N, C-alpha and C positions, 0 to 999 in steps of 0.2 A: 825596088830596094828592099824593101822590106823581107822580100824573100833572100836577098843576099845576106843582109843581117841575121837571119834566122837560120842560115846553110853555116856562116861562121860562126854562129855561135854553138850549133851543133857537135860542128869539128873542133871546135876547143874543150867541147865538155867530150868527146869521143877523143881525143890525145892525149887529156887528162886520166881519165878515166883508164887510158892503156900505160899510159907511165907509171900511173899510181898500182895496177894490175901485177905489171912485169917487177918491179920496186920489191912490193910482196912476196910475190913469185921467188926471187932470187936471195930475199932472205931467211923464207921460207925452208929452200932449199938448203943451205948454207946451215942449218941448226942441226946439229947432229945428232942431241938429244930427242930427237920425235921420231917415231918409227915412221915404217913405210907408208901404210895406212892415214899416218896422222899426220905425214906432210900432206899427201893427195888429198885429204879434205880440206887443210887449208889453202890450197893451191885452186881450189875446186873453186871456196869461197872469195878467194880474191879476183875470180874472173868474173864473178855476179856482183859484188858488190865490196870494190876493195877500200873506200873509202872508210867503211863503217868497219869491216871485215879487220883492217889494216890496226885499230887503236884495241880493239875486240885481240888481236893476237899480241898485242905489246903488255895488254894487261896481265894477258896468260903468258907472257913470256917473264916479266916481273915476278912472278908467282913461284915461275921452276928454281930463279935464281935464290 
């Protein structure tokens, strides 16, 4: 039973990671003010730590406005 709970928690974390990375990926892709290299950099960061880099991206997006 403990294994099942552990797997359920890991699954939820994985789904959350995937959804947040996809959201950031789409947001970065729609930003026309970034160069291709900058877009690729942010997309790669989104795949690694989407939660942390989402807030970093929001800060940098606010500075450029």
